[in-house]
N, C-alpha and C positions, 0 to 999 in steps of 0.2 A: 388549431394544433399545433403542437410544438414540431420544429423542423428536426429536432433530435429525438430517437428513440427514448435515451436516458438523459438526465440533466447532469450526472455525474457518472463517469465509468472508470472504476479503480482497477488497475492490473497489479498483481501482486507476485512476485517472483518466486517461483519454485523450484528453481534449477538446482540441481544437485550434482554434484562434483566427487570424485574417490576421496576418501579419507585422505587426510594430510596433502592435499592439493595445495598448492602456494597462493593462490587467489582465494581458497574458501567458498562457500557457497551459500545462498538462502536458505536453503534447506536444513542445513548444520546448525544454523542459527534458530530454528524453529518456526521457519515461513508457514508450514502447513497449519500448524497448530492456531497461529496467530491469524492465519486467513479464515480458517475456519470459526474463529472466534468473533472475526468483524462481520463474516456473513452473517452470523447469527444476530449480532447486535443492529446491523442495518434494519434485519426484518423486525426485531424487538421494538426498534426506533420508529418504525413506520415510514421509512424512506424507500418508496417504491421506483422512484426516479432515479435510484442509485444501483448499480450494478457491479459486484465484486467479481473479478474474472482471475483465473489462473493466467499467470505469463511465464514463458518461459525465460531466459536467462535475459536480463535486463542490463547486462555488463558495469554492474557497478558491485562485484563479486566482495571485495574487499570491505566493503560499506554495509553488506546486507545484515539483516533482510531489507527489501527496500521494496517500493511501491510506487506508482506513477499516477496521479488523476487528472484525468481529461474531462473537459475540454482544456481546463487550463493549463496542462502541461506540468503540472507541480510535482517532484520529487521529493519521497521521504523516507528516513531512516528510521525504524522502530525497533524495540527491544522486547516488549512487553505489553501485556493487555491496558495498562494506562495510558501507554504512549497512544495505542488504537483508540481509546475511549477519546482522548485530546484530539486525534485528528477526525474522529467523528463529529464532535461538537463543534470544534471550531472551525474546519475546514467546511464538512458536507453540510452541518446544519447552518452556523453563522457567515460562512463565506469569507473567511478570514485564513491567511497562512499561519500555520504554526511553525514560526521562523527558527525555533530551536531544535526541530526534526528536520525541516527543509534540507536538501542537498542542494548545491551549487554546481554550476556546469563545469568547474575547474575541479570537482570531487571525483 
């Protein structure tokens, strides 16, 4: 038996700030719709060892929407279903980093 309950745990920011907030927020950038899309696709792709969860503020507001995938601790910024598909295929299925979407520690 695995020592982890899930092989991959995806935390998707769903933070919402008031309209016009200088930092912005993931919610205003479509985070809920894209999180829901990702949850459906994870099931369709048969990835039972992957859990997609809602997260509060991940403090990368200006870059949102953002997610972090554990156990690797890889951070991504995404904009649309195509980005989600690339993260699912490349990171969660193939085990590689999607460099064009990866956030760096200094961002």
